[in-house]
N, C-alpha and C positions, 0 to 999 in steps of 0.2 A: 137720464136725460132731465134737464131742468124744464119746467113748465114755459116760460117764455121763449126758450129756446125751440120747443116743440112747436109753440103757435107761430113763431117767425118763420121758421124755415119750412111749415107747412103753407103758410100764406105765401112765402115767395115759390114755392112749387107750384101753387094754384096761380101765381100771376106770369110763371113761365109757361104753364100750361093754356092759359087763355091767348097767348101770342100763336098758339099752334092750332087754336079751333077757328073755324069758320068763322068770318065778321057778318053772321046774319042772326044773331041770337043763340045761338046752340051753347054757349056760355050759361044761359038761365038753364036749359035743361041738364047741362053736364052738372050743375049747382045742385038743383033738384035729385038727380041721381045720387051724388055724394050725401045729399040730406037723409034720403032713404036708407042709405046704408048705416048713416048714424043712428038712426031709429032702430035698424034690423040689431046693429051694437047693443044697445040699450034693452032690446027684447031678450038677448042672451045672458043678461045679468044674473039668473039662477045658476045657469050653467058654468058662468065662469068663476063662480064661488070665491075661493081665494085671491084669484088675479084681477082684483078690481082697481089695482094700479095700471095693470095693461088696459084693461077697458075704458078707464079714463085717459091714458094715452092716445087709444084710438078713436074716442071720441073727439079729443082735442085736434087730433090731425084732420078726422073728416070734416070737421066744423070749421075750421081755420081754412081748408082746402074750398069748401063751400062759399065761405065769406068772400073769401079771395076773388073767385070767380064772380060773383055777384057784383064786388066792388068795381073790376075792372071793367064789365058791363057799364055800370053807371058813370064811371069816371069816363072812357070813352064818350060815352054820349052826351055827357054834360059839358068836356072840355074839345077833345078832338071831333067830333062829329060834326059841329057848327062851320068848321074851318075846312073839313075835309068836303063837305057837300059843294062848295064853290070850286074844286079842283076841274081842270081841265077845260077852263074858260078864261079870258082874261076880263077882269073886272077892276073898279076902282077899291082902293083900301086906303085906311089911316090908322096907322100905328106909331108905337113909341120906340126909339131906338133904346134897345136893353144891354149893350154891350159895346165895347170899341171894335170899328171896322177892321178887316183883314184884306189883304191884297190878295188878289186870285191870278191865274195864269191869263184871265182875258179882261181883268177888271178888278173889281173889289166885291165883298160880301159883309154883311153886316145883321145880327141877330136883332128881330123887333118883336114888341109884346102887343097883342091886341086886350090883354086883360088877364087876370088871374089864371096861370097856367095854360095858356094859350100863346104861344110863341110860333115864329117864323123864321126863316132865313130869307133875306132879301138880297137878290144879285143884280149888279150894275156895273157902271163904269168906276173908273178910279177917282172920281169926284166924289165917291161916297167914304172914301178915307177921310174927309173932313168933318163927318159926322161926329157927335158926341153923345155919351148916354144921357137920357131924359129929352133929347130934341124928338118933335112930332114929326113925322113925314106922311106924306100922302101922294098917290097918284095913281097911275093905271099899272097892273100887273099881270104874267100870266101865272095863274095858280096851279101847282103840280104837288101832288100827294106826297109826301116826305117818308110814306111808309112803303112806297111802291112806285118803284121807276122802271118803266116797261114792264118786263118779265120780272123783275129782280124785286124781292122782299128785302126791305132795307130798315133795320132796328138802330142805326147809327144817331139819327134823328131824333125818333121817338123815345128812345131811352134817356133823353135829355131834355124831353116837352117840348120839341120841335115838330109840329104836325103839317106845315105846307112849306113849299119851296116858292119864292116868288121872284119871276124874271121880269125885269124893268121893260116897260112899255111905254115910252115916252119921258115928257119932263117929269121930274120929281119937285114937289114943294116941301120946302123945310121951315118950319117955325120953332122957337126956342123951345117952348114946351116947359118942362121941370127941370131943366139943367143944373139950376144950384142948389136942387133939395138934398137934404142929408142923405135920401135913399140912394143918390147915386155918387156918394162920399168914398166907399170902398173901391168903386171902378175908377175915381180919379185918383186914388192914393195909389193904386196899382199902374196906372199911366204915369204918374210922377215917379213912381220907384222905376220903372223901366226907363224912362228919360233920364234919371241921375244916375244909374248905372252906366248909361252910355258916356255919362260926362267923367264919370269916376276912371273906368276902364277904357281908356282910348283903343286898345288891343281888342280887335273885335271877336277874337277866339274865347277871351276870359270875359268880355263883357255879355255872351251870347250863354256862356255856361252858366254866370252867375243869375242872369235873367230866366232862365228856364229853372234852375235850382231854386228861386225865392217864389216866382209866380206860377211857374208851369208852363209858360210860353217859350215854345221850342223854336218859332219861327226864323229865329236868328243863327242858330246853330248850322254849322256847315253840314253836308251830307257827309262827311268824312267823321267828324267828330259824331254825330249822331249815329252812324253805322258803328265805329268802335265801341261805342258804349253799349249798344244793343246787342252787337255781338258778344261782348264779355260779359252779358247778363246785368248790366248796371242802368238800365234804361229807367227804373224806379226811381233815381234819384231824381229825374225831372218830371214825375207825376205825383205831384203834391199829394202827400198821405200823411199815414202816422209817423214815418219816419222824419219828416220835416216838423210835424208838429211836436215831436219829441224833443227834437233840436231846439225849437223855439222856447219851450218848456226848460230844457236844461240852462237855455242861456237866461232866463229870468231866474232861475234859482241860482245862478252865478251872483245875479244882481241884488237879490232879497236875502237878508238873513235868515238861516234855518229856522231860528225860534217864531217868526212871523207866518206860521203857517195859515192863517186865515188870510191875511195879505196876500202871500203868495199865490192861493186858490183864486182870489178875486181877480187880481191881476192877470193870471192865466188864463182864467176863462174870459175876461174881457179880450185879451190879446189872440186867443184862439178864435174868438167869435169873429173878430174883425178880420183875422188873417183868412177864415173860411170866406168870407164874403168878399175879401179883395181878390182871392183865387178863383172863385168863380162857380162855388157849391157845389163842385164834382163829388160824386158818391164816396171816393175815397177819403176826401177829407171831411167829408161831413161824419163819415163813419168815426174816423180819427179823433174828431172833437167831441161826440157824444160819448165816444169810451172814456176818453180823457176828463170828461166833466163827472163820470162815474168815479173815477180813480182819485180825482182830486177833492170830490165833496165829502166821498164815503168816511174818511176819517174826521171830519169836522162832523158827522153824525153818529160818531162812534161804530161805525160798520165796516165789515170788509167787502172791499170790492172784489165782483166774481167777473173776470173776463168773458166768459160765455155769454152770462145774462146782459153785460153791457153790449156784447158785440149783436145779439139777437135783438135787444132794443134800439140798436142802431140801424139793424136792417129793416126793422118793421116801421120804424119811422121814415125810413127813405122812401119803403115801398107805398106807403099810405100817401106820402107827398107825390108819388108818382109810379104807379104799379109798373109802366113800360119801363122804368130802370132796371128790372130784373134782367133783361137783356144787355145792360151796359157792362161792356168789357171790363172796364175800371171797376166796376161794384165786384164782380163776380172774381177778379184778381186780388183785388183789395182784402175782400171777405175771405176768400181761400187762403190767401197768404196769413191772415191774423187768425184764422182757425187752426191752420197748421202748426203756427208758433204756441198757441194755447193747449193744444191738444198732445203735439208731439216735441214741440222745442224745448217746453218747460221739462219735460220727462227727460228728454235726453240730457239736459242742463244739469238735472239732479245726479244722475247717472256718472256725469263727467265729473262732476265735485266730490263724488266718493273716492275718488282716486287719491294714493296718498302723496299729498304734495305738502311739501314743508310749508308752515305759517310766513307770513311776512311777504316783502315784494314778490318774490316767487310766487305765492298763493294768490296774490292779487293779478299778478299777469297772466296766471291761469284761468282765473275767474275770468277774465275779459276774454280771453282766447276761447274757453268753454262757451259764454254768452254769445260771441260771435258766431261760432259754427253752428252751435244748437238752434240759433234763430235762423240763420240760413239754410240749415237743412229742413227745420220745421217749415217755413214759408214753401220750401219746395214740393213738400209732400202731397199738397192739393193744388199747387199751381202748374206743375208739370204738363198734367194733362191739358190744361187750359191754353199754356203758351204753345204746346203742340198742335193744338185745334186751331187757335186763331194765328198763329204766327209762325208755324212750322218749324220750331227750333227747339232743341234740347241741349243745353248751355252746360257741358260738363265742368268746365272751371268756374261756374258761377260762384260757389263757396269760397273760393280762393280769392276771386276779384272782388268780391265784397268784403272779405276779410282785411285785403290790402287797402279798400278805396274807402269804406263806407266810415272809419274815423276821421279820415283826413276830410271826407265830404261835410262830417258834423262839424267840423272846426272851421271848415271854409263856409258853411253857411251862418254860422254864429257869427264869424269874424266879419262877412260880406254884411251880414243884417245892421251890426253896429256901423261898419261904414258906410253904408248908405244912410244912416239916420246922421252921422255925422257930416256927410255930403252937404246934407240940408241946412247945416249950421255954418260949416267952414270948409270950402272945397277942396282948397290946396290941401289941408290936413288928411282929408279923405283920401285923395288922391295918393298920397305919401303911405297911408296905412293900406291901401289896397294892393302893395306888393306882396303882403302876406298871403292875401286870396290867390294874386297871380299864381305862386309857387304851388298853393295846394292845388288848384285848377291845373296846371301843367303836370303836377305829379298824377293827378286821377286820370288824365288823358293820356299819359305815358303809358300807366298802367294798362288801360283798355286797351291801347294799340298793341300793346306787348302781347297781352292775351289775345285778342285776335290773329295775331301774326303766329300764334302757336297752332302748330298742325294737330287736329283732333279736339280743338278747344270746343268746338260745337257740332251736334248732328242734326241732318235735317230730315224730316218727315217727307221728303221727296223720296229718301228711301223706303218703299212700303211694306218692308219688312220690321222697320224700327216700332212701328205701332204694336203689331205682335210681341215684340220684345217688351215693350213697356208693359203690356196687361199681362205678360208672363212674368214681370219682377214685381209688380202690385200684387199678384196672387200669392208668389212665393213668400213675400215679407208679410203678406198679410196672415199666411199660415203658421208663419214664426209667432206672432202674437198670441196664437193658440196653446202654445206650448211654454213651458218655463225654461228657462236655461240661457244659455248666450252662445253655445257653439252653433246652434241653426243658423244664427245671424252671421257668423262667420263663413258658414259653409254657403249661404244664400248670396252674401255678398261676393263670395269665389265664383260660383255660378254666374251670377248677373254679369260679371266682369267677362268672363269667357264667352258666354252667349251673345254679349254686346260686341265681343270681337269679331264672334261669326256673324252676326247681323250685317256690320260695317262692310266684311268682305263681300257678301252677300249682294248688297245694293252696289258695290263696285262691280263685281264680276258681272251682274246683269247685263252691263251695257259694253264690255269689253271683251267684244268679239268680232269677227270679220274683217273687211279690208276698209270698211266705210262705213259709218253711221250717220244719218240724218236725222235730228231731233227737232221737230217744230215744236216749239214750246207753247202750251196753252196760255197766253195773257191777256186773252179778253179779245177786245177790238185793236188789235195792234200786231206786232210781228216780232218773232226772234226765231232766229235758227242757228241749232249748233250744228257744224260738218266737225267729224272728227276720225282719226286714224291712228290706230298704236297710241301712242303718247301725246299727240299733238292734236289741238283743237282751234276752230277759227268760230267765232260768233258773227253771225250778220244780222244786224238791226237790234234792238230792244227798245221797246216802249209799247205803250198802252192807252188809249182814250177812255178807258174805264176808270174812273178816280179811285175807285174802292180795290183795284187790283195794283200790284205793286211790280211791275214787270222785272225791274233790276233785282229784288228780292228771289222772284219765282227763278229768273235765269241764274243767279249765282247760287242759291240753295242746290239747285239741279247739278250745276258744274262740280259744286265740292262733292254733293255725293257721288257723283260719277268717278270721283278721284283725281279730277285735274285741280291742280293748285296753280294752273298757270295758263292763261291763252296764248297760242301762237300769235292770233291778229284777231282785230275786231272790225268788221266791213260794214261802213254806214251809207246805206243806198240814197237817201235824201234825208232832209233835216225837220221832216214833220215828226209832232209829237209823238204820234203812236208808233214811230219806229225809233224814238230816242230818249224818251223822257226816264229810261230805266237806266241809261248808261253811266251817269253819275255813281249811283249806288253801286252798281255793278264792278265799275274801274276801281272804286273804293275798297271793295272786297276781293275782288279778282285781279292780280297783276296780268299784264298783257305786253306783248314785246312791239306791237305794231298798230296803228290805227289809220285805216284806208278810208279816205272821204272822197267825194265829189267835188270839183273846184267850182262852185258855185254860190251865189249870195242867197243869203234868206234873211226874211226882214225880222226874224225873231231873235238873232244874235247865236243860236245853237252852234254854229260853226266854231265862232269863237269860243265860245265856252268849252267846247270838246277839244280844241288845240290847246287850250290853258289847262284843262285836267289832264291831257298827255305829257304836257311839260311837267306837271306837278309830279306824275307817278312815273316819269323816265321813260316814254313811249315813243317811238319813231313815228313821225307822221307824214304820210305817203299821201299826196293828191294823184289821183287816177285822171289825167289828161288823155293818155292813150293805152290802150291794152296792155294789163300789167298781170303778173302771175306770183302765186306762191304756193306754197305746198303745206301740206299737214300729214305727216307719216305716208302712206302709201298714195295718197288722195293728191291730184294736183287742181289748183284752184285759179280759173281765170278770170279777171275783172275787166269789164267793157265800160268804156267811159260814157257820160250822158249824150244824149243822142237827140232828145226832144228840145223843145222852148217852151218858154210862158210859165205855166204852173210848175212848181217843184217836183211834182209826181212825174212829170215828164223829163227832169233832169236828172234824173236819178243814175246809179249804178246798177248794172246786171252781173250776176255772179253765176258761174258756170264749174260745178265741181265734177271731177271725173276721177274714177278709180277702175282701173281695168276697161272692161265695156259697159260700166255704169257710169249714166251721167244724171246730174241733178240740176235744173236751171231756177234762179231763184231773179224775178223781174220788178221787185219792190212795188211800186204803184203805178206804173206805166199804164197808160191806155193804148187801145188798138193802134192808134196813128203812130205812136214811138213804136211799139212790137213789129209795126211793118218795117219801118227803118232798121231794127235789129237785124231780122232775118236778112234783109234785102244788104246789109252792110258785112255782115261776119256770117261765115259757113259753119252753123251751129250744127251739131252732131243729132241724130236721132237721141233721143234724150228716153230715159225710163221714169223720172220724176220730175213734176211741175210743181213748185209753190204757186200757187194761182195768185196772180196780181191782182192788188187794191182789193183786198179779203172779198174777192168775188164780185167786183163792181160790174154791172153790164156793159160797162164801155170798155173792159179789159178782156183779157184772154179771148183775142179776137180768132176768127176760123184761120186767119191768113197764119198767125203762129202755130196755132193746132196743127195744120197741115205741113208744116215747115219742120217741126219737131218732133212729132208724132208721140208724144207722153203715153205712158202707159197708166202712170198713177199720178192723180193729182191731189194735194192737200191745199185747205184754205183756211187762213188763220183769221177767224173771225170771234167776233162775241155778241154782247148785247149791244145793238145799235139803231139810231133811228133812219140809218138810209137805206134799209132793206136789203144789205148785204146778208149771205149770199144771193145776188140776183137770180131769178129764175132763167132770163136769157145766158148767164153764163154757165149755169148748172145743164141748161138744154145743150149749149154748144160742147161743154165735156162730155156730156152721155154720148153725143153723136160723134165724138171721138173715141169712143168704147173705152173712156179713162174710168179708173177703179177711182172713187171720191171718198175723202177721209175730211172731215172737219174738226177743227180743236173745239167748237163751242159744243160737238157732240160726244166727240170721243177723248176730248182733254190732250195731253201730250202725245204726240203721234211721232214714232220711232220708226225708221226704215233701215235694215243692214244690208251690206252687202258682203256675202260670203265668198273668200278667197277661193279660188278653183285649186285644185290638187294635180 
């Protein structure tokens, strides 16, 4: 192992451990303990004899761990602590706008800076969208610790140097500040590129794809396109990283003669540096630029560029700049993919090139194919566990989709880059040249959708057996490395395929028994309930108010794991986001026959968007104005129309699902007053399962409802919230009714099944 790699990896481990240690100075004690271990190793010098190299490695590892722990404590005390100590209060602030603002569901947000390495995100109204980088803003705000929101530890913000969240309180004063300075030139260039892309490609799909590919800004992508690219394992095309930097360097290489090596290196480094600043200094692109700098400058000094050395240098520099970046998903995926390519991909490429392929065009074609396959498989070696942990997915067809799309994406990047530059000179010519990019983008999306539509294109770790299979596969192939020969790899691959098929079958069979299944999904502070019988399934609601949870993805992953490739129906009780915001992704991934909606108006335009999506995906739309029914296998489902008035919660649908003598009732978010109307108007049966209304609000699950339907089991769909859900009053009423209570925030997904009678 190289010395720099040893130091960098140990430093990274220390940064990661620092995030797990208590925030009261224990890192210093841990660092002292590690240093003592280092001195202990020194004392073993005589006993280690010829193993001096091993002793040196151990010393480097322990010393780097100690330094990183101390460094993290000092960094946090110097940059984060002065901001965090203000949290929990409404205080005045003055800060500099550090990025372009972004629209949110409730207004807008913008990243601001208090000074070097001291950033925050400010949330306010949509008038923030008029702000520009460099302006100075001041006002009052409520300060929230970005590393901890209620009971949840959050690393999303701190991994990019944001330590507090500011929520607007009152008016905001804006001054011009340093808007015109060179410091903000890269951000102004990024904004100009986005605007020019919109002028060149009037087609929103192409414009959003190009903007995401060039700048990493995915905000314009439709849910359908983003989902297709993700399911096909192609999301990395929108995460600006080494691939994009390679495309840029390749473009420069086409424009500068081969003999001008020094000029090529200077232009490439300057372009990469500006591009890095323009796209936001994310860990993935910083890593790429540092590594390419090694590659470009090594020949000028008559040195060989070493991949692991440059990768380690990049990791060390990034963590010195921000040790909290160790928790960044972008950094972890980027470094894992690169390490896989260097350690495994290059070896696989050399093996593939040893095959007897004739020289000439055939050999060049095989070289391209071998490079694509080996780099894709190499990147997967270390990224599969990360994507499993963070994104719950294992894309089986990722190597194929990358082989088909990445070359086209490379040309799309280079041509669109030149087209945008041309657009600044002569817009009509750029619009004409843009047709080439349009074809390449449409081809890429066509392949992504084709892959997504292929049965078994991806597996999801909603199947609890899949993680065990993954560990088995890694252990088996790891054992193959200890022996020479090729036959063991063939046997390992065959066993992996057979056991994977068994794993998929087990994941499906686990749910497919009984006359009826009621699965309340853990979507945090929201609701999504799957009713299924035989081969038919109906989903009631799909949404969450917890921004770090993807309700649509959670539901779609689980439904696919259970073996359902289509829903009989989707029922929306009402139009609040915590019951609907996951539906766009769900509908993009899982087709459905019918969409049942309440005929009520909503101020957010949710109903119109859902109707538009239903038309796009060929779903029938049924408004429930009076009692309606549908079936799902052996289960019958009755839908009751809205009964209340005023708030959307009181104008929702009620769902009664019955199979034999078993009945389950879902009442959405209705309060006790509307529950009284429900039991007065309809002859509800005694039920076995109640999905508790409004996440256990004290105003819901009234005594009148409980006495009328006498549920045996109550399920509360609830997550991290500031409303006090589930309320003690609701829990006491349920206990007084002798209900067995389950909660998704405590038990996760909750499945109740009804066995058929013989």
